[in-house]
SEDREN-541927 format. One record per residue (C-alpha): x, y, z. Coordinates in Angstrom, 2 decimals, padded with zeros to 5 digits. Example, Ala and Ser with C-alpha at 12.3 -4.5 7.8 and 13.67 -1.06 7.14 Angstrom:
BEGIN
        x        y        z
   012.30  -004.50   007.80
   013.67  -001.06   007.14
This chain:
BEGIN
        x        y        z
   053.88   157.35   156.38
   057.41   157.33   156.13
   056.21   153.39   156.25
   054.74   154.18   153.73
   057.04   155.81   151.44
   059.82   153.39   152.86
   057.74   150.46   151.18
   057.46   152.14   147.62
   061.26   152.93   147.72
   061.78   149.12   148.38
   058.96   148.61   145.54
   060.98   150.58   142.82
   063.98   149.18   143.99
   062.75   146.16   143.43
   061.15   146.56   140.34
   064.11   148.33   138.64
   066.65   145.41   139.67
   064.44   143.12   138.45
   064.04   145.23   134.91
   068.42   145.57   135.11
   068.53   141.82   135.58
   066.43   141.09   132.44
   068.41   143.49   130.29
   071.26   141.70   131.98
   069.66   138.02   131.22
   068.37   139.12   127.31
   071.80   140.72   126.79
   073.33   137.38   127.73
   071.06   135.36   125.43
   071.63   137.38   122.39
   075.33   137.64   122.99
   075.28   133.75   123.27
   073.85   133.47   119.55
   075.43   131.89   116.91
   074.82   134.79   114.80
   074.41   139.32   114.98
   071.70   141.07   116.27
   071.42   144.52   115.64
   069.15   148.38   115.37
   069.64   150.09   111.89
   067.91   153.81   111.74
   065.60   154.27   109.26
   068.11   155.39   106.71
   069.49   154.90   103.45
   072.13   153.51   104.12
   070.97   151.64   107.46
   073.39   153.47   110.26
   073.58   150.57   112.55
   072.10   151.93   116.82
   072.90   148.83   118.54
   075.16   145.08   117.36
   076.08   142.40   119.23
   079.16   141.35   119.90
   079.08   138.09   117.50
   079.95   141.07   114.53
   083.39   140.56   115.23
   084.20   137.36   115.10
   081.59   137.37   112.02
   083.73   140.39   110.14
   086.19   141.40   111.77
   085.36   144.37   113.05
   084.78   145.69   116.16
   080.95   146.47   117.65
   082.79   150.63   118.05
   083.76   150.21   114.76
   080.75   149.64   113.09
   078.67   152.16   114.90
   080.60   155.06   115.21
   080.72   155.75   110.77
   077.14   155.55   109.89
   078.13   154.88   106.28
   080.05   152.12   107.66
   077.46   149.23   106.23
   077.80   150.13   102.53
   081.13   150.08   102.21
   080.85   146.11   103.39
   078.73   145.05   100.87
   080.28   143.01   097.72
   079.96   145.53   094.78
   077.87   142.86   093.41
   075.47   142.92   096.02
   075.45   146.47   096.92
   072.65   147.74   094.73
   070.26   144.97   094.91
   070.32   145.39   098.67
   070.60   149.04   099.56
   067.31   149.52   097.20
   065.64   146.37   099.42
   066.35   148.72   102.48
   065.22   151.96   101.39
   061.80   149.87   099.74
   061.19   148.20   103.43
   061.85   151.17   105.34
   058.78   152.82   103.23
   056.68   149.98   103.18
   057.62   148.22   106.77
   058.15   144.82   105.25
   060.15   142.17   106.00
   063.62   142.61   104.84
   064.57   138.75   104.13
   067.97   139.17   101.49
   071.20   136.85   101.49
   074.22   139.01   100.35
   077.24   139.12   100.83
   079.37   141.19   103.20
   083.78   142.10   102.57
   085.72   140.79   105.86
   088.48   143.12   107.00
   090.91   140.56   106.56
   089.23   140.24   102.64
   086.57   137.48   103.02
   084.05   137.13   101.06
   081.10   136.65   103.65
   077.63   135.42   103.06
   075.02   136.45   105.59
   071.10   135.89   105.77
   068.87   139.10   106.66
   065.54   139.14   108.05
   064.71   142.30   109.74
   061.20   144.55   110.33
   060.18   147.90   111.42
   059.67   147.89   114.90
   056.36   150.97   115.87
   055.19   153.11   118.83
   051.81   152.46   120.50
   050.48   154.86   117.83
   052.19   152.98   114.95
   055.13   155.27   113.72
   058.35   153.38   112.93
   060.88   153.77   114.93
   064.11   151.37   114.12
   064.61   148.21   112.32
   065.62   145.00   114.29
   066.80   142.48   112.62
   069.77   139.43   112.62
   072.72   138.29   110.25
   073.45   134.55   109.86
   076.78   133.55   108.51
   075.81   131.41   105.37
   079.02   130.63   104.07
   079.49   127.28   104.62
   076.24   126.68   102.99
   077.23   129.13   099.86
   080.24   127.83   099.17
   078.98   124.73   099.31
   076.00   125.77   096.46
   079.15   127.34   094.77
   080.90   123.83   094.65
   078.34   121.62   093.52
   077.04   124.32   091.16
   080.43   124.48   089.63
   081.16   120.91   089.70
   076.92   120.65   087.88
   077.94   122.99   084.67
   081.52   121.34   084.06
   079.83   118.17   084.13
   077.51   119.36   081.28
   080.37   121.15   079.63
   082.10   118.28   079.28
   078.94   116.10   078.26
   078.22   119.02   075.68
   081.51   119.64   074.25
   083.30   117.53   070.59
   086.23   118.67   071.37
   089.32   119.51   073.91
   089.63   123.78   072.93
   085.76   123.78   073.44
   085.45   121.99   076.43
   088.46   123.93   078.16
   086.46   127.11   077.52
   083.56   126.12   078.57
   085.34   124.40   082.08
   087.18   127.46   082.93
   083.66   129.70   082.17
   082.11   127.55   084.30
   084.33   127.46   087.23
   085.37   131.52   086.96
   081.80   132.42   087.08
   081.05   129.73   090.05
   082.97   131.30   092.43
   083.22   134.80   091.12
   087.19   135.10   089.77
   088.65   136.78   087.10
   089.97   134.67   084.67
   091.07   131.17   084.11
   092.67   129.12   081.15
   093.55   125.64   080.25
   097.33   124.22   079.64
   097.61   120.75   077.99
   100.69   118.35   076.96
   102.20   118.17   073.65
   102.94   114.91   074.13
   105.95   114.82   071.76
   107.46   118.44   072.20
   107.16   117.79   076.29
   106.02   121.68   076.69
   102.33   123.55   077.61
   100.09   125.48   075.34
   097.04   127.18   075.99
   094.53   126.43   073.38
   091.64   128.23   075.74
   091.56   130.67   077.93
   088.92   133.11   079.35
   089.52   136.59   081.17
   092.04   137.72   080.84
   095.33   135.53   081.08
   096.62   134.38   084.12
   099.50   134.02   085.64
   102.59   131.80   085.32
   102.26   129.01   087.65
   100.59   126.36   085.44
   104.39   124.71   084.52
   105.45   124.74   088.42
   102.02   122.82   089.01
   102.99   120.62   086.24
   106.48   120.14   087.39
   105.22   119.27   091.42
   102.32   117.10   090.08
   100.28   119.28   093.57
   098.40   122.06   092.45
   099.74   125.52   093.62
   098.78   128.90   095.02
   100.38   131.77   095.16
   099.46   135.26   096.84
   098.45   137.22   093.43
   095.46   135.74   093.63
   096.79   132.68   090.73
   095.88   128.96   091.51
   097.07   125.98   089.04
   095.73   123.28   089.40
   097.32   119.66   088.02
   095.43   117.80   085.33
   095.86   113.94   085.60
   094.81   110.67   084.95
   096.85   107.93   087.40
   100.15   109.17   087.85
   100.42   110.93   084.52
   100.27   115.02   083.96
   098.01   115.87   080.68
   097.73   119.48   081.40
   097.29   121.97   084.23
   093.96   124.28   084.96
   095.07   127.79   085.41
   092.73   130.91   087.74
   093.24   134.24   088.68
   091.12   137.04   090.57
   091.84   139.17   092.77
   089.96   137.53   095.45
   091.15   134.04   094.43
   092.30   133.20   098.32
   094.02   130.18   099.01
   092.13   127.23   098.70
   090.20   125.30   101.78
   090.53   121.79   101.49
   086.81   122.15   100.67
   087.23   123.93   097.41
   090.70   122.25   096.82
   088.63   119.26   096.26
   086.75   120.08   093.72
   088.75   121.79   091.38
   090.54   118.46   091.67
   087.46   116.76   091.09
   087.03   119.20   088.27
   090.23   118.60   086.76
   090.13   114.97   086.87
   086.73   114.81   084.86
   088.82   116.99   082.43
   091.69   114.56   082.33
   089.15   111.53   081.45
   087.96   113.89   078.59
   091.38   114.78   076.98
   091.80   110.54   077.33
   088.37   109.80   075.82
   088.66   112.18   072.92
   092.19   111.37   072.67
   091.19   108.03   072.55
   088.72   108.54   069.70
   091.19   110.32   067.65
   093.68   108.14   067.49
   090.63   105.13   066.32
   089.69   108.25   063.72
   093.93   108.05   062.90
   093.98   104.50   062.45
   090.81   104.43   060.06
   092.34   106.85   057.99
   096.02   107.11   057.56
   098.19   104.02   056.71
   099.72   102.27   059.73
   103.56   101.83   057.97
   104.07   105.22   056.97
   101.18   107.39   059.27
   100.33   108.80   055.35
   096.66   109.43   054.84
   095.01   106.61   053.65
   092.97   105.45   050.04
   089.71   106.37   052.05
   091.25   109.77   053.17
   092.92   111.15   050.17
   089.66   110.14   047.95
   087.62   112.79   050.48
   090.65   115.33   050.34
   090.72   114.71   046.46
   086.47   115.50   046.84
   086.49   118.33   048.68
   089.01   120.10   046.97
   087.47   119.52   043.79
   084.38   121.75   045.19
   087.09   124.77   046.58
   088.18   124.12   042.32
   084.92   124.58   040.83
   083.99   127.39   043.46
   086.93   129.32   042.74
   088.35   128.15   039.02
   091.03   126.87   039.86
   093.35   124.11   038.82
   094.40   121.34   040.35
   096.15   117.93   040.08
   096.23   114.84   041.16
   099.65   112.16   040.86
   099.75   108.10   040.99
   103.22   107.25   041.27
   104.66   103.81   042.05
   108.17   102.86   042.96
   109.85   100.83   039.72
   111.07   097.12   040.84
   109.84   097.54   044.33
   109.12   093.22   044.98
   112.91   093.52   044.33
   113.40   094.61   047.58
   110.70   092.32   048.91
   112.15   090.25   047.67
   115.96   090.26   047.81
   116.20   091.92   051.21
   112.52   090.17   052.98
   109.64   092.19   053.66
   111.17   093.96   057.14
   113.34   095.93   054.93
   111.04   096.77   052.13
   108.63   098.02   054.81
   111.55   100.31   056.39
   112.18   101.77   052.54
   108.45   102.89   052.41
   108.75   104.61   055.58
   111.70   106.19   053.94
   110.37   107.40   050.69
   107.42   108.53   052.81
   109.31   111.00   054.51
   111.18   112.10   051.32
   107.85   112.76   049.92
   106.41   115.20   052.56
   109.28   116.90   052.40
   109.60   117.26   048.26
   105.60   118.87   048.53
   104.22   121.66   049.80
   102.82   122.65   052.67
   099.03   122.11   051.73
   099.36   119.27   049.66
   098.30   115.99   050.68
   100.34   112.88   050.06
   098.75   109.29   050.48
   100.15   105.28   050.42
   096.95   103.92   048.14
   098.66   100.52   048.73
   101.77   098.39   048.98
   104.66   100.62   046.86
   101.71   102.82   045.45
   101.06   106.33   046.42
   098.89   109.83   045.30
   099.23   113.28   045.60
   096.95   116.08   045.49
   097.95   118.70   044.34
   095.94   122.53   044.58
   095.87   125.49   042.06
   098.61   124.02   040.01
   098.09   124.23   036.06
   100.50   121.87   033.71
   103.32   123.82   033.90
   103.66   124.03   037.48
   102.78   120.31   038.36
   105.53   119.42   035.75
   107.92   122.02   038.01
   106.58   119.68   041.98
   106.88   116.50   039.54
   110.42   117.25   039.57
   110.47   118.29   043.17
   109.17   115.26   044.06
   111.89   113.11   041.69
   114.15   114.65   042.84
   113.61   114.09   046.64
   113.87   110.50   045.94
   116.96   111.01   043.78
   119.32   110.49   046.38
   120.04   106.64   047.85
   118.21   104.94   050.66
   120.71   103.79   053.70
   118.22   100.41   055.14
   119.71   097.25   056.81
   123.65   098.66   056.32
   122.67   098.28   051.85
   122.39   101.58   050.22
   118.73   101.47   047.45
   118.20   103.31   045.14
   114.71   104.30   044.02
   113.24   104.48   040.75
   109.82   105.90   040.80
   107.10   106.62   037.44
   104.41   109.04   038.27
   101.47   109.55   036.45
   099.39   112.80   036.57
   095.37   114.28   036.01
   094.52   117.77   035.42
   091.45   119.08   036.55
   089.40   120.09   035.05
   091.53   118.58   031.84
   091.11   115.14   032.16
   087.87   114.90   034.58
   086.18   116.26   037.74
   085.32   113.71   039.49
   087.52   111.95   041.82
   087.10   107.94   040.75
   087.43   109.34   037.41
   090.86   111.85   038.35
   092.95   108.63   039.92
   091.68   106.25   036.92
   093.49   108.26   035.06
   096.34   109.20   036.58
   097.17   105.76   037.38
   096.77   105.20   033.74
   099.53   107.43   033.01
   101.89   106.24   035.88
   101.27   102.88   033.74
   102.72   104.68   029.75
   105.33   105.99   032.30
   106.33   102.63   033.96
   105.65   101.29   030.36
   108.26   103.78   028.69
   110.62   104.63   031.33
   110.25   107.51   030.89
   110.05   108.72   034.97
   106.38   110.93   034.37
   103.98   111.34   031.92
   100.65   113.47   031.49
   097.34   111.51   030.94
   095.65   113.30   028.04
   098.46   112.82   024.93
   101.50   110.49   026.52
   103.79   113.96   026.52
   106.48   113.08   028.56
   108.79   115.29   031.50
   112.65   114.53   031.21
   115.19   114.75   033.26
């Protein structure tokens, strides 16, 4: 009898030892996995009953912190994911469907951690649900890689689809902001003439003030207020700065900094290409010597002005001006001095008209003017202003030169409503003024304006 009792006792102890050994082996296995295993109660907030120690390295919270508060997990859910995840928890608790989701948790230090979460409902022998058992796998690296790749592709599409710098800048900051969940983005472009940054494109609340510092240092700058600025450079030349801000914008690591550098490089190439195209268009439509619109652009602007004048029933004037005795300058002082004189004349003429008027060089020493919203008397006043601008002598190659000009005027609609007709009539009036030495003549009756 005593022998049988001892035998049963030994067998029971042996079973308990084996059970404890199996539990220890299982715990060792679970705690060495590169993921968090957990057991949750069947509650709407997924109250934790067990969490493996890996939770501390994943999110910075201890297991005790994880288990002590029933509503702990919902507090860690990213605001953009919380509703979706808790609704799925409730559904799977009720239906025993497999729970599978990818979402974001906020770590103790403010980091955003992406996890893959899979769990199932465990039932007893009678099929009654007991709890859920599952795992959390850190997929932050994969998600961030997808974000970076998505941002690069979105920027590439934005650049390909844009026709202007303003359009491209707005699309780029929007693509980056949306890809990384930042609050705002801004493009700063360098004005090459003034050497200052200007911001034509922003998305969201205005970003911080690191742009100028990033431009000066020619390197990315980040500050603790969640602002990051990266210079847009072509070689060693700074073309502008991309600046982003966000409450959760942490200092970018090497991968993210590299992606933003690639995006800045894409934008730099776009800027250079567009500026090259703009330069070609400018060359095609502007006089190379004076920088004024040429005959082609002048013709186009007059045509557009005529359309507006007909629509609004407002008058306009077309003027043609020629410098008297300009040939003598070329013959006596040389073409280089003649060119210098034309450049100075062009500058004065631009200062002698209103901001909305057009001054063009039609060829040689002949200039054209488009004056909008002026009748005969208003035109006469502006012609006097133009001639007054040329009254003072010009200093060219240590020589004082006096310029006298003859102006011909054609009014719309009095003298025509066609571009070529108006320019032709103004030209005829200009030759009439030159012949008579009156300085200015209107096309219709040869009436002169005397100084």
